[in-house]
N, C-alpha and C positions, 0 to 999 in steps of 0.2 A: 343811381342804381334802379332798374327795373324789379318790380315784383313779380313774380311767376303766378301769383293766385289767379290773375285773371288771364294766365293763358289760353284756358280751355274757351274762353268766351271770344278770345283772337281768333281761335280756329275754327270755332260754331260760325262767326259772321263770315269769315272767309269763302265760306260754302254757300252762302244766302243769297237771294235775288235781291233788287237793287233798293227796296225797303222792307224793312222787319220792324213790326211791334212786338215787344215781348213785355211780359209781366215782371216783375220784380222776383217772383217766386220762381220764374221759367231761369233768369240770371242765376241765382243761387242753385237751382238744380244742375246748371251748366258747369258752374264753378265749383260744386262741391262743397260749398261754404255759405254761411250768411252774409247778406251785405250789411256794411256799417250802418249803424243809425243815420250818420249824415245822409247816407243815399234815401232813405226816408224822408228826411226833413227837408233837406238845401238842394236847391235847384242848382248851384255852381257845382257840388259834387259831380254833375253830368256835365259837366263843361267840357270842351273840346280844346281847350289850350291846358298846357302843362305850367299851372301858374304857382305852383310849388311843389317841393320834394313829395308831399303827401298825397299828389294829384297821378299817382302813376296808375292807376285804374283806367286812365284815357288813352295809355299806349295801347290796352287790347282792343278798341275798335279803331283808333288812328293807324296802328300796325297794319288793321286788316283792309285799309283803304274805306274805312266808315266814318261817319261822325254823328253824333246825336243831332236829330231832328227837332224831336220836341219831348217832353217830360211831363208826366200828367201824376204830380206827388198823391193827390188825393185817391186816384185810381189805382196807382202804382205801377204804373207802365211807361215806358219809353221806347222811341220810334228813332230807328238807325236807318240811315240812308247812305247808299254807297257814294262816295267822293269824286 
């Protein structure tokens, strides 16, 4: 079952150009909620594969036709690119 928490991120990405870098705070503003601690600490949280039922956030970018290209946990940025 997909979570609706990240639907606004999916909608936002669907309207963007081929590559996009966002700060974690930008994503929090878009979704209207905070990212979990795992997003700040663990690169696999940003993975493009649905590895377990708690990986529902990746549906947001995958369903919008995007994937995570790079993540900089120190700078708290993520770069998306269209597939």
